[in-house]
N, C-alpha and C positions, 0 to 999 in steps of 0.2 A: 725712179720717179721721186721727186721732192714734194712732200705734202705739207700744206700749210695747216697743221693741226697742233693742238695742245697735247702734250704728253699725258697719257692716262695715269702714270705713276712714276716715281713718287711725287706727291704734291708738296709744294713748298709751304712753309708756315703761313705766309701771306695768303696763299690760295685757301688754306684751311680756314683762316680767319674770315676771308671774304665770303666763304660758303656759310659760315655761322652767322655772319651779319646779314646775308641774304635772307636766311630763314627768319631771323629776328625781325627784319623789316616787314617781310611778307606776312608774318603771323602777329604783327601788331606791337611788339616790344618797343619799336621806334616808330612813332607815327609820322605822317607827312609834315615836313617843316621842322622836325627835330634836328638840332645841331648835334653832330657826332663829335664827341670830345676825344681828341687824339690821345691825350695824356691818360685819361681814365681808362680808355680801352686798352692801352699798352699795359697798364697796371693789372687790369682784369685778366688779360691773356698772358701775362708774365713774359712780355717781349719788349724790345726797344720800340721806338716810334717808327722805325723804318718799315717793318712788316705791316704796321697799321696804315701807313701812307700808301704802300703798295696795294693793300686791300681796298682802300678808298678808290684808287685808280681803277681797279677791276670793277668795282660797283658803279663807278661813273660810266664805264663802257657799256654796262647793262642798263644804264638809265635809271638806276635806283637812287643815286645821289647826284647832287650838283655841287661842284667845288667853286666857291666864290672867293676871289682874291681878297685877302686881308679880313675876311669874315669867317671863313671856315667851310666845313662840309655839312650839307643839309640833306635830309631824306627827301627824295622825290619819288613817288609811286605813280606810274602812268595810269591814266584812267582805263577802266575796262574796255571802253570803245577803242582807245589807242592801241591797247594790247591786241585786241582781236583784229584790228586793221593790220598790225605788223604780222600776225600769224597768217592772214590772208596773202600778204605779199611773200612771206617765207614759203608758203605752200606752193605758190607759182614758181618761185626761184628753184625750189627743190625738184619740182616737176620737170623743169627744163634740164636741170643737172641729170636727172634720171634718164630722160629721153636721149640726151647726148651720150651718156655713159653706156647705154644699151647699144648704141651705134659704134662707139669708139673703143671701148675697153678691150684690152688684150686678155688672152687666157691667163697670163701671169697676174694681171691686175685683178681679174675676177677671183682667182684663187686667194689673193690677199684679202679681198672683200669677204670671202667665205671664212677665212681664218679670224678676221676681226669679229664677224658675226658669231662665230663659235665662242669667242670670249664673252660676248653679250649673253649668249645662251647659258654659259656656265654661271654667270652672275645672276641671271634670271632664276635658274634652278636652285641657286643658293638663297634666293630671296634677298640678295644684297643690292638694294636700290642705289646706294651711293656708287658702288662699283659698276653697276649697269649703266648709270648715268654717265660715268666717265668713258666707258667703252662705247656707249651709244654716240658720244661726241666724236670719237675716232671714226666710227662707222659712217656718220654723215659727212664729215670732212673728207673722207676718202671718196665718197660719191661725188662731192664737189670737184675734187681733183680729176676723177675719171671722166668728167665732162670734156676735158681737153680744152676748156676755154678759161684762160687765166683770169680774165676780167670777171666772168661769171663766178668763178671760184672765190675771188676776193669779195665780191658783193654778198654772196651767200654766207661766207664766213663772218663778215661784218654783222649782218643781221642775226646770224646764229648767236654771236656773242651777246647781242642786245637782248635776246630772248632766253638766254641760258637759265636764269633763275626760275622763269615761268615754265620752261620745258621740264625742269627738274621737279617742280612742285606737283605737276599732274601725275607723276609716277606713283605718288603715295595713295592715289585713289584705289579702292578695292578692285582687283582684277585688271588694272591698267598695265601692270608690268608684263603679264603674260600676253595680253592683247598686243602690246607694242612689239614683243618678241615675235609673235605670229606674223605681224605686219612686216617685220624685218625679213623673215624667211621668204615671204612672197616677193618682196622687192629684189632680193638677191637672185631668186630664180628668174624673174623677168629680165634683169640685166644680163644674166648668164645666157638666157635663151635668145637674146638679141631682139626683144620685142619692145621697141621704143615707146609706143603709146601706152602699153600696159605698165611699163616702168613709171612713166610720167603720172598716170592715173593713181597708182599705188602710193607714190611718194606724196602726191598732192593730198590724198585722203589721210595719209599717215600724219602729216603736219597739221592739217585742218582739224583733225580730231583732238590734237594736243591743245589747240586753242579752245575747243569746246570743253575739254576736260578741265582746263585751267579755270574756265568760267565757273564750273561746278565747285572747284576748290574755293574760289573767292566767295561764292555765294554762301558756302558752308561756314567760312570764317566770319563773314558778316553776321550770320545768324547767331554764331557763338558770342560775338561781341555785343 
């Protein structure tokens, strides 16, 4: 099976810089409307301009920046309402993926899902949020692929990329890492048991709570500001 997933490791320098910039945008170092200077960022991160441009491209995919011809790259943070609306759609897309995966996944594919989930478990036990976040991405993309619907897989992957920084942010809330892991375990068992509606319900709730948790993160950041 060919999966449309991003490799969990190793990450390129541009990926690392993109993650750093994501955090800095979401935590207020760069406010909405700020122009990101390619030259100064290249100097700050001790790289050429190429990884910075690649990082900008990744940020644009997540909707965190807009690239304006002949003007530059500017910070754009979606409104809380827009983000929650995207999470609502993502929850429904993942629910459909889970429902179809529970109907169509082979035993070999389910074993692969268990192996990926075990890697998530190891990261959770180690308290390694960054590693969990990367393995979690592999877990979700695998479920998209197991749906057996290529169009659905592509649409779910596209919105997943758009929500990446927000999905990562909510993992830093106290207790959320273990909660997410517990949700993973139930999802794997539902798909393995071939219970489509249960798998759909679990995935819908798993993503919906991510939107709720992200809202809590942003409220906390606003209070600090």
